[in-house]
All heavy atoms as TSV, in Angstrom:
chain	resi	resn	atom	element	x	y	z
A	1	MET	N	N	-3.737	8.048	-17.515
A	1	MET	CA	C	-3.607	8.303	-16.020
A	1	MET	C	C	-4.602	9.408	-15.640
A	1	MET	O	O	-5.037	10.240	-16.400
A	1	MET	CB	C	-2.158	8.659	-15.724
A	1	MET	CG	C	-1.172	7.572	-15.900
A	1	MET	SD	S	-1.500	6.030	-14.903
A	1	MET	CE	C	-1.081	6.491	-13.322
A	2	VAL	N	N	-4.778	9.465	-14.331
A	2	VAL	CA	C	-5.740	10.429	-13.746
A	2	VAL	C	C	-5.146	11.773	-13.632
A	2	VAL	O	O	-5.824	12.793	-13.865
A	2	VAL	CB	C	-6.126	9.891	-12.341
A	2	VAL	CG1	C	-6.962	10.883	-11.582
A	2	VAL	CG2	C	-6.831	8.585	-12.546
A	3	ASP	N	N	-3.811	11.885	-13.316
A	3	ASP	CA	C	-3.197	13.217	-13.047
A	3	ASP	C	C	-3.378	14.234	-14.164
A	3	ASP	O	O	-3.759	15.319	-13.939
A	3	ASP	CB	C	-1.713	13.051	-12.686
A	3	ASP	CG	C	-1.561	12.372	-11.333
A	3	ASP	OD1	O	-2.333	12.646	-10.403
A	3	ASP	OD2	O	-0.603	11.656	-11.214
A	4	PRO	N	N	-3.096	13.874	-15.424
A	4	PRO	CA	C	-3.327	14.867	-16.501
A	4	PRO	C	C	-4.779	15.339	-16.635
A	4	PRO	O	O	-4.973	16.571	-16.835
A	4	PRO	CB	C	-2.920	14.135	-17.793
A	4	PRO	CG	C	-2.053	13.009	-17.315
A	4	PRO	CD	C	-2.557	12.654	-15.995
A	5	TRP	N	N	-5.754	14.465	-16.390
A	5	TRP	CA	C	-7.092	14.878	-16.427
A	5	TRP	C	C	-7.420	15.847	-15.277
A	5	TRP	O	O	-8.089	16.934	-15.452
A	5	TRP	CB	C	-8.103	13.714	-16.386
A	5	TRP	CG	C	-9.501	14.063	-16.521
A	5	TRP	CD1	C	-10.184	14.163	-17.675
A	5	TRP	CD2	C	-10.427	14.447	-15.414
A	5	TRP	NE1	N	-11.519	14.599	-17.428
A	5	TRP	CE2	C	-11.634	14.724	-16.054
A	5	TRP	CE3	C	-10.297	14.483	-14.064
A	5	TRP	CZ2	C	-12.747	15.153	-15.298
A	5	TRP	CZ3	C	-11.433	14.899	-13.359
A	5	TRP	CH2	C	-12.619	15.174	-13.982
A	6	PHE	N	N	-6.913	15.610	-14.061
A	6	PHE	CA	C	-7.114	16.510	-12.924
A	6	PHE	C	C	-6.472	17.919	-13.253
A	6	PHE	O	O	-7.071	18.892	-12.968
A	6	PHE	CB	C	-6.532	15.911	-11.694
A	6	PHE	CG	C	-7.491	15.077	-10.884
A	6	PHE	CD1	C	-7.976	13.895	-11.411
A	6	PHE	CD2	C	-7.822	15.442	-9.502
A	6	PHE	CE1	C	-8.898	13.177	-10.633
A	6	PHE	CE2	C	-8.707	14.666	-8.870
A	6	PHE	CZ	C	-9.301	13.537	-9.374
A	7	GLN	N	N	-5.278	17.869	-13.840
A	7	GLN	CA	C	-4.606	19.106	-14.095
A	7	GLN	C	C	-5.381	19.905	-15.188
A	7	GLN	O	O	-5.557	21.086	-15.037
A	7	GLN	CB	C	-3.186	18.813	-14.683
A	7	GLN	CG	C	-2.254	18.374	-13.537
A	7	GLN	CD	C	-0.918	17.900	-14.041
A	7	GLN	OE1	O	-0.649	17.891	-15.243
A	7	GLN	NE2	N	-0.051	17.580	-13.091
A	8	LYS	N	N	-5.915	19.250	-16.164
A	8	LYS	CA	C	-6.664	19.895	-17.329
A	8	LYS	C	C	-7.991	20.411	-16.746
A	8	LYS	O	O	-8.381	21.542	-17.175
A	8	LYS	CB	C	-6.915	18.926	-18.431
A	8	LYS	CG	C	-7.668	19.507	-19.600
A	8	LYS	CD	C	-7.842	18.488	-20.734
A	8	LYS	CE	C	-8.643	19.127	-21.891
A	8	LYS	NZ	N	-8.871	18.162	-22.912
A	9	ALA	N	N	-8.607	19.719	-15.815
A	9	ALA	CA	C	-9.852	20.210	-15.239
A	9	ALA	C	C	-9.623	21.308	-14.177
A	9	ALA	O	O	-10.593	21.862	-13.722
A	9	ALA	CB	C	-10.569	19.032	-14.611
A	10	GLY	N	N	-8.376	21.532	-13.784
A	10	GLY	CA	C	-8.022	22.579	-12.869
A	10	GLY	C	C	-8.410	22.145	-11.398
A	10	GLY	O	O	-8.741	23.059	-10.520
A	11	LEU	N	N	-8.483	20.900	-11.131
A	11	LEU	CA	C	-8.907	20.422	-9.801
A	11	LEU	C	C	-7.694	20.567	-8.855
A	11	LEU	O	O	-6.712	19.848	-9.007
A	11	LEU	CB	C	-9.404	18.958	-9.843
A	11	LEU	CG	C	-10.620	18.728	-10.717
A	11	LEU	CD1	C	-10.856	17.337	-10.900
A	11	LEU	CD2	C	-11.813	19.548	-10.226
A	12	LYS	N	N	-7.846	21.386	-7.849
A	12	LYS	CA	C	-6.746	21.655	-6.880
A	12	LYS	C	C	-7.114	21.123	-5.508
A	12	LYS	O	O	-6.257	20.679	-4.740
A	12	LYS	CB	C	-6.373	23.089	-6.818
A	12	LYS	CG	C	-5.895	23.618	-8.166
A	12	LYS	CD	C	-5.475	25.051	-8.095
A	12	LYS	CE	C	-5.117	25.766	-9.363
A	12	LYS	NZ	N	-4.390	25.060	-10.294
A	13	ALA	N	N	-8.354	21.239	-5.132
A	13	ALA	CA	C	-8.764	20.745	-3.731
A	13	ALA	C	C	-8.965	19.236	-3.682
A	13	ALA	O	O	-9.032	18.713	-2.578
A	13	ALA	CB	C	-10.027	21.515	-3.326
A	14	LEU	N	N	-9.237	18.586	-4.843
A	14	LEU	CA	C	-9.550	17.161	-4.902
A	14	LEU	C	C	-8.299	16.433	-5.357
A	14	LEU	O	O	-7.675	16.813	-6.390
A	14	LEU	CB	C	-10.697	16.867	-5.783
A	14	LEU	CG	C	-11.192	15.489	-5.981
A	14	LEU	CD1	C	-11.772	14.987	-4.671
A	14	LEU	CD2	C	-12.233	15.469	-7.067
A	15	GLN	N	N	-7.842	15.402	-4.625
A	15	GLN	CA	C	-6.673	14.657	-4.991
A	15	GLN	C	C	-7.154	13.295	-5.603
A	15	GLN	O	O	-8.125	12.717	-5.142
A	15	GLN	CB	C	-5.829	14.352	-3.818
A	15	GLN	CG	C	-5.263	15.619	-3.101
A	15	GLN	CD	C	-4.309	16.370	-4.098
A	15	GLN	OE1	O	-3.511	15.746	-4.739
A	15	GLN	NE2	N	-4.568	17.603	-4.222
A	16	PRO	N	N	-6.474	12.799	-6.700
A	16	PRO	CA	C	-6.876	11.610	-7.257
A	16	PRO	C	C	-6.560	10.425	-6.268
A	16	PRO	O	O	-5.680	10.512	-5.438
A	16	PRO	CB	C	-5.935	11.493	-8.541
A	16	PRO	CG	C	-4.840	12.431	-8.330
A	16	PRO	CD	C	-5.317	13.482	-7.350
A	17	TYR	N	N	-7.385	9.418	-6.377
A	17	TYR	CA	C	-7.292	8.259	-5.522
A	17	TYR	C	C	-6.921	7.044	-6.403
A	17	TYR	O	O	-7.650	6.644	-7.330
A	17	TYR	CB	C	-8.499	7.956	-4.713
A	17	TYR	CG	C	-8.420	6.645	-3.910
A	17	TYR	CD1	C	-7.719	6.561	-2.723
A	17	TYR	CD2	C	-9.048	5.501	-4.320
A	17	TYR	CE1	C	-7.669	5.433	-1.937
A	17	TYR	CE2	C	-8.943	4.307	-3.612
A	17	TYR	CZ	C	-8.238	4.316	-2.450
A	17	TYR	OH	O	-8.113	3.117	-1.753
A	18	LEU	N	N	-5.753	6.465	-6.183
A	18	LEU	CA	C	-5.346	5.254	-6.912
A	18	LEU	C	C	-5.472	4.077	-6.014
A	18	LEU	O	O	-5.067	4.124	-4.820
A	18	LEU	CB	C	-3.890	5.400	-7.463
A	18	LEU	CG	C	-3.672	6.625	-8.336
A	18	LEU	CD1	C	-2.258	6.669	-8.725
A	18	LEU	CD2	C	-4.553	6.647	-9.503
A	19	ASP	N	N	-6.002	2.985	-6.558
A	19	ASP	CA	C	-6.320	1.736	-5.737
A	19	ASP	C	C	-5.710	0.563	-6.431
A	19	ASP	O	O	-6.386	-0.243	-6.972
A	19	ASP	CB	C	-7.763	1.660	-5.584
A	19	ASP	CG	C	-8.229	0.565	-4.663
A	19	ASP	OD1	O	-7.413	0.035	-3.889
A	19	ASP	OD2	O	-9.425	0.092	-4.795
A	20	PRO	N	N	-4.355	0.453	-6.386
A	20	PRO	CA	C	-3.719	-0.701	-7.125
A	20	PRO	C	C	-4.151	-2.086	-6.554
A	20	PRO	O	O	-4.004	-3.055	-7.276
A	20	PRO	CB	C	-2.230	-0.476	-6.886
A	20	PRO	CG	C	-2.132	0.419	-5.697
A	20	PRO	CD	C	-3.387	1.182	-5.665
A	21	GLU	N	N	-4.656	-2.185	-5.309
A	21	GLU	CA	C	-5.030	-3.470	-4.755
A	21	GLU	C	C	-6.458	-3.737	-4.932
A	21	GLU	O	O	-7.057	-4.692	-4.404
A	21	GLU	CB	C	-4.577	-3.588	-3.336
A	21	GLU	CG	C	-3.063	-3.591	-3.183
A	21	GLU	CD	C	-2.600	-3.628	-1.733
A	21	GLU	OE1	O	-3.363	-4.012	-0.822
A	21	GLU	OE2	O	-1.412	-3.195	-1.508
A	22	ASN	N	N	-7.189	-2.843	-5.555
A	22	ASN	CA	C	-8.689	-2.946	-5.790
A	22	ASN	C	C	-9.512	-3.087	-4.585
A	22	ASN	O	O	-10.530	-3.666	-4.562
A	22	ASN	CB	C	-9.016	-4.093	-6.776
A	22	ASN	CG	C	-8.542	-3.804	-8.142
A	22	ASN	OD1	O	-8.700	-2.701	-8.640
A	22	ASN	ND2	N	-7.969	-4.783	-8.791
A	23	ARG	N	N	-9.116	-2.462	-3.470
A	23	ARG	CA	C	-9.919	-2.470	-2.252
A	23	ARG	C	C	-11.181	-1.764	-2.364
A	23	ARG	O	O	-12.215	-2.249	-1.842
A	23	ARG	CB	C	-9.061	-1.876	-1.103
A	23	ARG	CG	C	-7.866	-2.658	-0.643
A	23	ARG	CD	C	-7.178	-2.144	0.509
A	23	ARG	NE	N	-6.004	-2.983	0.774
A	23	ARG	CZ	C	-5.008	-2.618	1.461
A	23	ARG	NH1	N	-4.872	-1.370	1.984
A	23	ARG	NH2	N	-4.008	-3.451	1.728
A	24	LEU	N	N	-11.199	-0.661	-3.113
A	24	LEU	CA	C	-12.524	0.037	-3.279
A	24	LEU	C	C	-13.420	-0.787	-4.160
A	24	LEU	O	O	-14.622	-0.883	-3.904
A	24	LEU	CB	C	-12.253	1.405	-3.992
A	24	LEU	CG	C	-13.466	2.371	-4.058
A	24	LEU	CD1	C	-14.043	2.599	-2.690
A	24	LEU	CD2	C	-13.075	3.590	-4.754
A	25	LEU	N	N	-12.900	-1.465	-5.171
A	25	LEU	CA	C	-13.750	-2.368	-5.973
A	25	LEU	C	C	-14.368	-3.484	-5.120
A	25	LEU	O	O	-15.554	-3.764	-5.207
A	25	LEU	CB	C	-12.901	-2.926	-7.092
A	25	LEU	CG	C	-13.712	-3.912	-8.040
A	25	LEU	CD1	C	-14.774	-3.132	-8.806
A	25	LEU	CD2	C	-12.732	-4.506	-9.016
A	26	ASP	N	N	-13.584	-3.967	-4.164
A	26	ASP	CA	C	-14.122	-5.015	-3.323
A	26	ASP	C	C	-15.199	-4.433	-2.345
A	26	ASP	O	O	-16.165	-5.069	-2.174
A	26	ASP	CB	C	-12.988	-5.642	-2.417
A	26	ASP	CG	C	-11.971	-6.483	-3.261
A	26	ASP	OD1	O	-12.390	-6.900	-4.377
A	26	ASP	OD2	O	-10.896	-6.632	-2.708
A	27	ALA	N	N	-14.949	-3.190	-1.881
A	27	ALA	CA	C	-15.973	-2.564	-1.014
A	27	ALA	C	C	-17.291	-2.290	-1.783
A	27	ALA	O	O	-18.341	-2.226	-1.240
A	27	ALA	CB	C	-15.414	-1.190	-0.516
A	28	ALA	N	N	-17.190	-2.121	-3.101
A	28	ALA	CA	C	-18.324	-1.778	-3.896
A	28	ALA	C	C	-18.963	-3.095	-4.453
A	28	ALA	O	O	-19.733	-3.009	-5.361
A	28	ALA	CB	C	-17.922	-0.894	-5.059
A	29	ASN	N	N	-18.515	-4.179	-3.969
A	29	ASN	CA	C	-19.082	-5.463	-4.317
A	29	ASN	C	C	-18.830	-5.747	-5.838
A	29	ASN	O	O	-19.543	-6.462	-6.542
A	29	ASN	CB	C	-20.570	-5.624	-4.009
A	29	ASN	CG	C	-20.760	-5.596	-2.539
A	29	ASN	OD1	O	-20.009	-6.171	-1.770
A	29	ASN	ND2	N	-21.810	-4.879	-2.170
A	30	GLY	N	N	-17.759	-5.226	-6.337
A	30	GLY	CA	C	-17.406	-5.424	-7.792
A	30	GLY	C	C	-18.221	-4.812	-8.793
A	30	GLY	O	O	-18.096	-5.128	-10.023
A	31	ALA	N	N	-19.165	-3.886	-8.425
A	31	ALA	CA	C	-20.014	-3.209	-9.384
A	31	ALA	C	C	-19.331	-1.998	-10.020
A	31	ALA	O	O	-18.853	-1.117	-9.311
A	31	ALA	CB	C	-21.333	-2.813	-8.708
A	32	LEU	N	N	-19.139	-2.082	-11.351
A	32	LEU	CA	C	-18.504	-0.933	-11.973
A	32	LEU	C	C	-19.537	-0.369	-13.064
A	32	LEU	O	O	-20.219	-1.180	-13.663
A	32	LEU	CB	C	-17.314	-1.359	-12.737
A	32	LEU	CG	C	-16.135	-1.655	-11.897
A	32	LEU	CD1	C	-14.919	-2.078	-12.732
A	32	LEU	CD2	C	-15.689	-0.448	-11.085
A	33	PRO	N	N	-19.639	0.891	-13.135
A	33	PRO	CA	C	-18.984	1.863	-12.348
A	33	PRO	C	C	-19.704	2.047	-11.103
A	33	PRO	O	O	-20.916	1.813	-11.000
A	33	PRO	CB	C	-19.061	3.136	-13.185
A	33	PRO	CG	C	-20.332	3.007	-14.014
A	33	PRO	CD	C	-20.363	1.557	-14.309
A	34	THR	N	N	-19.045	2.513	-9.998
A	34	THR	CA	C	-19.613	2.840	-8.703
A	34	THR	C	C	-19.038	4.202	-8.348
A	34	THR	O	O	-17.832	4.458	-8.373
A	34	THR	CB	C	-19.258	1.891	-7.645
A	34	THR	OG1	O	-19.879	0.572	-8.043
A	34	THR	CG2	C	-19.746	2.284	-6.323
A	35	SER	N	N	-19.905	5.146	-8.007
A	35	SER	CA	C	-19.546	6.493	-7.567
A	35	SER	C	C	-19.914	6.587	-6.051
A	35	SER	O	O	-21.026	6.309	-5.697
A	35	SER	CB	C	-20.228	7.571	-8.330
A	35	SER	OG	O	-19.911	7.411	-9.764
A	36	ILE	N	N	-19.001	7.023	-5.268
A	36	ILE	CA	C	-19.185	7.175	-3.850
A	36	ILE	C	C	-18.804	8.576	-3.488
A	36	ILE	O	O	-17.713	9.064	-3.782
A	36	ILE	CB	C	-18.413	6.150	-3.034
A	36	ILE	CG1	C	-18.655	4.751	-3.519
A	36	ILE	CG2	C	-18.690	6.253	-1.522
A	36	ILE	CD1	C	-17.760	3.727	-2.954
A	37	PHE	N	N	-19.626	9.209	-2.747
A	37	PHE	CA	C	-19.444	10.640	-2.295
A	37	PHE	C	C	-19.209	10.625	-0.784
A	37	PHE	O	O	-20.091	10.083	-0.020
A	37	PHE	CB	C	-20.644	11.485	-2.684
A	37	PHE	CG	C	-20.401	12.991	-2.328
A	37	PHE	CD1	C	-19.742	13.795	-3.199
A	37	PHE	CD2	C	-20.855	13.580	-1.173
A	37	PHE	CE1	C	-19.515	15.086	-2.948
A	37	PHE	CE2	C	-20.680	14.870	-0.947
A	37	PHE	CZ	C	-19.944	15.717	-1.817
A	38	TYR	N	N	-18.102	11.180	-0.371
A	38	TYR	CA	C	-17.718	11.202	1.056
A	38	TYR	C	C	-17.732	12.658	1.519
A	38	TYR	O	O	-17.435	13.560	0.735
A	38	TYR	CB	C	-16.260	10.659	1.261
A	38	TYR	CG	C	-16.247	9.191	0.966
A	38	TYR	CD1	C	-15.783	8.742	-0.261
A	38	TYR	CD2	C	-16.527	8.209	1.895
A	38	TYR	CE1	C	-15.681	7.375	-0.475
A	38	TYR	CE2	C	-16.467	6.879	1.677
A	38	TYR	CZ	C	-15.985	6.490	0.482
A	38	TYR	OH	O	-15.905	5.144	0.211
A	39	ASP	N	N	-17.997	12.918	2.801
A	39	ASP	CA	C	-17.916	14.282	3.370
A	39	ASP	C	C	-16.471	14.493	3.829
A	39	ASP	O	O	-15.640	13.674	3.661
A	39	ASP	CB	C	-18.935	14.486	4.417
A	39	ASP	CG	C	-18.722	13.699	5.699
A	39	ASP	OD1	O	-17.683	13.113	5.903
A	39	ASP	OD2	O	-19.615	13.707	6.594
A	40	ALA	N	N	-16.218	15.734	4.379
A	40	ALA	CA	C	-14.898	16.034	4.764
A	40	ALA	C	C	-14.358	15.248	5.915
A	40	ALA	O	O	-13.131	15.133	6.025
A	40	ALA	CB	C	-14.905	17.547	5.174
A	41	GLU	N	N	-15.232	14.621	6.623
A	41	GLU	CA	C	-14.838	13.671	7.704
A	41	GLU	C	C	-14.554	12.207	7.241
A	41	GLU	O	O	-14.329	11.374	8.026
A	41	GLU	CB	C	-15.823	13.706	8.902
A	41	GLU	CG	C	-15.689	14.989	9.639
A	41	GLU	CD	C	-16.345	16.150	9.026
A	41	GLU	OE1	O	-17.442	16.001	8.449
A	41	GLU	OE2	O	-15.782	17.255	9.033
A	42	GLY	N	N	-14.812	11.976	6.022
A	42	GLY	CA	C	-14.684	10.642	5.422
A	42	GLY	C	C	-15.855	9.752	5.494
A	42	GLY	O	O	-15.707	8.522	5.287
A	43	ARG	N	N	-17.012	10.286	5.883
A	43	ARG	CA	C	-18.246	9.547	6.001
A	43	ARG	C	C	-18.866	9.425	4.611
A	43	ARG	O	O	-18.944	10.442	3.834
A	43	ARG	CB	C	-19.164	10.186	6.951
A	43	ARG	CG	C	-18.698	10.140	8.331
A	43	ARG	CD	C	-19.726	10.787	9.286
A	43	ARG	NE	N	-19.889	12.245	8.880
A	43	ARG	CZ	C	-19.750	13.230	9.646
A	43	ARG	NH1	N	-19.561	13.089	10.951
A	43	ARG	NH2	N	-19.868	14.464	9.228
A	44	GLU	N	N	-19.293	8.255	4.260
A	44	GLU	CA	C	-20.069	8.081	2.958
A	44	GLU	C	C	-21.452	8.799	3.053
A	44	GLU	O	O	-22.193	8.576	3.976
A	44	GLU	CB	C	-20.234	6.567	2.693
A	44	GLU	CG	C	-20.859	6.365	1.295
A	44	GLU	CD	C	-21.024	4.883	1.019
A	44	GLU	OE1	O	-20.119	4.093	1.301
A	44	GLU	OE2	O	-21.980	4.556	0.360
A	45	ILE	N	N	-21.634	9.680	2.083
A	45	ILE	CA	C	-22.901	10.427	2.001
A	45	ILE	C	C	-23.898	9.660	1.083
A	45	ILE	O	O	-25.054	9.499	1.467
A	45	ILE	CB	C	-22.661	11.848	1.513
A	45	ILE	CG1	C	-21.705	12.578	2.353
A	45	ILE	CG2	C	-24.023	12.616	1.395
A	45	ILE	CD1	C	-22.171	12.752	3.825
A	46	TRP	N	N	-23.466	9.214	-0.068
A	46	TRP	CA	C	-24.292	8.457	-0.979
A	46	TRP	C	C	-23.358	7.675	-1.893
A	46	TRP	O	O	-22.181	7.860	-2.045
A	46	TRP	CB	C	-25.206	9.276	-1.755
A	46	TRP	CG	C	-24.731	10.547	-2.461
A	46	TRP	CD1	C	-24.887	11.797	-2.035
A	46	TRP	CD2	C	-24.007	10.507	-3.650
A	46	TRP	NE1	N	-24.247	12.642	-2.896
A	46	TRP	CE2	C	-23.758	11.881	-3.950
A	46	TRP	CE3	C	-23.501	9.537	-4.559
A	46	TRP	CZ2	C	-22.960	12.362	-5.071
A	46	TRP	CZ3	C	-22.809	9.999	-5.684
A	46	TRP	CH2	C	-22.529	11.382	-5.936
A	47	ARG	N	N	-24.072	6.646	-2.528
A	47	ARG	CA	C	-23.369	5.680	-3.432
A	47	ARG	C	C	-24.313	5.475	-4.608
A	47	ARG	O	O	-25.448	5.210	-4.436
A	47	ARG	CB	C	-23.078	4.424	-2.623
A	47	ARG	CG	C	-22.466	3.341	-3.480
A	47	ARG	CD	C	-22.309	2.065	-2.658
A	47	ARG	NE	N	-21.376	2.333	-1.530
A	47	ARG	CZ	C	-20.403	1.630	-1.220
A	47	ARG	NH1	N	-20.044	0.555	-1.875
A	47	ARG	NH2	N	-19.667	1.905	-0.154
A	48	VAL	N	N	-23.767	5.429	-5.808
A	48	VAL	CA	C	-24.492	5.088	-7.078
A	48	VAL	C	C	-23.753	3.957	-7.702
A	48	VAL	O	O	-22.617	4.061	-8.063
A	48	VAL	CB	C	-24.557	6.299	-8.034
A	48	VAL	CG1	C	-25.258	5.814	-9.306
A	48	VAL	CG2	C	-25.248	7.491	-7.370
A	49	MET	N	N	-24.444	2.831	-7.734
A	49	MET	CA	C	-23.866	1.654	-8.393
A	49	MET	C	C	-24.429	1.581	-9.780
A	49	MET	O	O	-25.655	1.562	-9.999
A	49	MET	CB	C	-24.144	0.399	-7.588
A	49	MET	CG	C	-23.525	0.519	-6.260
A	49	MET	SD	S	-23.853	-0.924	-5.149
A	49	MET	CE	C	-22.778	-2.115	-5.856
A	50	GLY	N	N	-23.513	1.520	-10.791
A	50	GLY	CA	C	-24.006	1.541	-12.191
A	50	GLY	C	C	-23.838	2.962	-12.815
A	50	GLY	O	O	-23.277	3.887	-12.129
A	51	ALA	N	N	-24.222	3.056	-13.979
A	51	ALA	CA	C	-24.059	4.334	-14.732
A	51	ALA	C	C	-24.939	5.414	-14.236
A	51	ALA	O	O	-26.116	5.077	-13.706
A	51	ALA	CB	C	-24.228	4.099	-16.212
A	52	ILE	N	N	-24.564	6.633	-14.434
A	52	ILE	CA	C	-25.356	7.764	-13.998
A	52	ILE	C	C	-25.012	8.887	-15.055
A	52	ILE	O	O	-23.898	9.090	-15.423
A	52	ILE	CB	C	-25.208	8.278	-12.632
A	52	ILE	CG1	C	-26.160	9.364	-12.237
A	52	ILE	CG2	C	-23.724	8.656	-12.326
A	52	ILE	CD1	C	-26.155	9.780	-10.828
A	53	ASP	N	N	-26.061	9.639	-15.403
A	53	ASP	CA	C	-25.867	10.807	-16.285
A	53	ASP	C	C	-25.453	11.996	-15.425
A	53	ASP	O	O	-26.315	12.518	-14.743
A	53	ASP	CB	C	-27.118	11.112	-17.026
A	53	ASP	CG	C	-27.083	12.386	-17.888
A	53	ASP	OD1	O	-25.949	12.951	-18.012
A	53	ASP	OD2	O	-28.138	12.763	-18.418
A	54	TRP	N	N	-24.240	12.351	-15.426
A	54	TRP	CA	C	-23.731	13.417	-14.482
A	54	TRP	C	C	-24.277	14.784	-14.959
A	54	TRP	O	O	-24.053	15.782	-14.179
A	54	TRP	CB	C	-22.203	13.384	-14.403
A	54	TRP	CG	C	-21.774	12.171	-13.585
A	54	TRP	CD1	C	-21.201	11.033	-13.983
A	54	TRP	CD2	C	-21.864	12.058	-12.206
A	54	TRP	NE1	N	-21.018	10.200	-13.055
A	54	TRP	CE2	C	-21.432	10.725	-11.819
A	54	TRP	CE3	C	-22.456	12.848	-11.234
A	54	TRP	CZ2	C	-21.431	10.270	-10.525
A	54	TRP	CZ3	C	-22.397	12.438	-9.903
A	54	TRP	CH2	C	-21.927	11.123	-9.558
A	55	GLN	N	N	-24.901	14.901	-16.103
A	55	GLN	CA	C	-25.456	16.140	-16.541
A	55	GLN	C	C	-26.972	16.191	-16.181
A	55	GLN	O	O	-27.634	17.213	-16.300
A	55	GLN	CB	C	-25.357	16.268	-18.023
A	55	GLN	CG	C	-23.949	16.257	-18.491
A	55	GLN	CD	C	-23.146	17.509	-18.095
A	55	GLN	OE1	O	-23.695	18.595	-17.932
A	55	GLN	NE2	N	-21.861	17.304	-17.781
A	56	GLY	N	N	-27.479	15.058	-15.675
A	56	GLY	CA	C	-29.014	14.906	-15.466
A	56	GLY	C	C	-29.417	15.404	-14.099
A	56	GLY	O	O	-28.592	15.654	-13.249
A	57	GLU	N	N	-30.734	15.284	-13.925
A	57	GLU	CA	C	-31.379	15.728	-12.632
A	57	GLU	C	C	-31.002	14.913	-11.500
A	57	GLU	O	O	-30.816	15.355	-10.386
A	57	GLU	CB	C	-32.867	15.841	-12.889
A	57	GLU	CG	C	-33.348	16.938	-13.909
A	57	GLU	CD	C	-32.843	18.277	-13.456
A	57	GLU	OE1	O	-32.972	18.646	-12.295
A	57	GLU	OE2	O	-32.306	18.986	-14.368
A	58	GLU	N	N	-30.927	13.575	-11.665
A	58	GLU	CA	C	-30.493	12.690	-10.563
A	58	GLU	C	C	-29.155	13.092	-9.967
A	58	GLU	O	O	-29.009	13.251	-8.752
A	58	GLU	CB	C	-30.536	11.258	-10.990
A	58	GLU	CG	C	-30.116	10.291	-9.938
A	58	GLU	CD	C	-29.960	8.875	-10.311
A	58	GLU	OE1	O	-29.969	8.539	-11.574
A	58	GLU	OE2	O	-29.843	7.990	-9.442
A	59	ALA	N	N	-28.203	13.319	-10.869
A	59	ALA	CA	C	-26.847	13.684	-10.403
A	59	ALA	C	C	-26.917	15.057	-9.735
A	59	ALA	O	O	-26.236	15.293	-8.701
A	59	ALA	CB	C	-25.859	13.646	-11.516
A	60	LYS	N	N	-27.636	15.992	-10.212
A	60	LYS	CA	C	-27.766	17.310	-9.665
A	60	LYS	C	C	-28.251	17.182	-8.280
A	60	LYS	O	O	-27.881	17.970	-7.363
A	60	LYS	CB	C	-28.575	18.224	-10.578
A	60	LYS	CG	C	-27.873	18.644	-11.837
A	60	LYS	CD	C	-28.818	19.530	-12.634
A	60	LYS	CE	C	-28.178	19.735	-14.028
A	60	LYS	NZ	N	-29.092	20.511	-14.943
A	61	GLY	N	N	-29.337	16.455	-8.136
A	61	GLY	CA	C	-29.939	16.216	-6.796
A	61	GLY	C	C	-28.977	15.612	-5.821
A	61	GLY	O	O	-28.922	16.039	-4.641
A	62	LEU	N	N	-28.258	14.570	-6.128
A	62	LEU	CA	C	-27.282	13.913	-5.323
A	62	LEU	C	C	-26.155	14.877	-4.920
A	62	LEU	O	O	-25.830	14.908	-3.727
A	62	LEU	CB	C	-26.665	12.723	-6.002
A	62	LEU	CG	C	-27.566	11.538	-6.173
A	62	LEU	CD1	C	-26.941	10.451	-7.043
A	62	LEU	CD2	C	-27.854	10.889	-4.799
A	63	LEU	N	N	-25.667	15.657	-5.858
A	63	LEU	CA	C	-24.648	16.649	-5.534
A	63	LEU	C	C	-25.137	17.742	-4.614
A	63	LEU	O	O	-24.366	18.160	-3.738
A	63	LEU	CB	C	-24.009	17.229	-6.818
A	63	LEU	CG	C	-23.234	16.182	-7.676
A	63	LEU	CD1	C	-22.894	16.820	-9.060
A	63	LEU	CD2	C	-21.996	15.717	-6.937
A	64	ALA	N	N	-26.416	18.171	-4.862
A	64	ALA	CA	C	-26.978	19.200	-3.948
A	64	ALA	C	C	-27.090	18.652	-2.511
A	64	ALA	O	O	-26.831	19.349	-1.504
A	64	ALA	CB	C	-28.285	19.668	-4.520
A	65	GLU	N	N	-27.469	17.378	-2.486
A	65	GLU	CA	C	-27.583	16.717	-1.135
A	65	GLU	C	C	-26.290	16.663	-0.382
A	65	GLU	O	O	-26.220	16.817	0.849
A	65	GLU	CB	C	-28.101	15.254	-1.339
A	65	GLU	CG	C	-28.269	14.485	-0.055
A	65	GLU	CD	C	-28.747	13.021	-0.363
A	65	GLU	OE1	O	-29.550	12.838	-1.331
A	65	GLU	OE2	O	-28.212	12.141	0.233
A	66	GLY	N	N	-25.147	16.563	-1.118
A	66	GLY	CA	C	-23.828	16.542	-0.527
A	66	GLY	C	C	-23.201	17.916	-0.300
A	66	GLY	O	O	-22.128	18.024	0.067
A	67	GLY	N	N	-23.965	18.936	-0.644
A	67	GLY	CA	C	-23.472	20.341	-0.400
A	67	GLY	C	C	-22.436	20.802	-1.490
A	67	GLY	O	O	-21.651	21.678	-1.203
A	68	VAL	N	N	-22.513	20.167	-2.604
A	68	VAL	CA	C	-21.513	20.487	-3.690
A	68	VAL	C	C	-22.209	21.610	-4.533
A	68	VAL	O	O	-23.270	21.573	-4.914
A	68	VAL	CB	C	-21.167	19.262	-4.584
A	68	VAL	CG1	C	-20.304	19.687	-5.678
A	68	VAL	CG2	C	-20.517	18.201	-3.766
């Protein structure tokens, strides 16, 4: 489950999102993995379809773009 990972990571401001009806998967056109970054108003800032190295320069650039 997601909750133990969130607790271990100490994430308090971010809440896990569970999608039992796979609506997010449908919105992503069934591409897994898909990472979507939203701003505080719920607007999509960027989307990565497929794998990404979260330690790499591409991810650092995307996160910087989103103000993270």
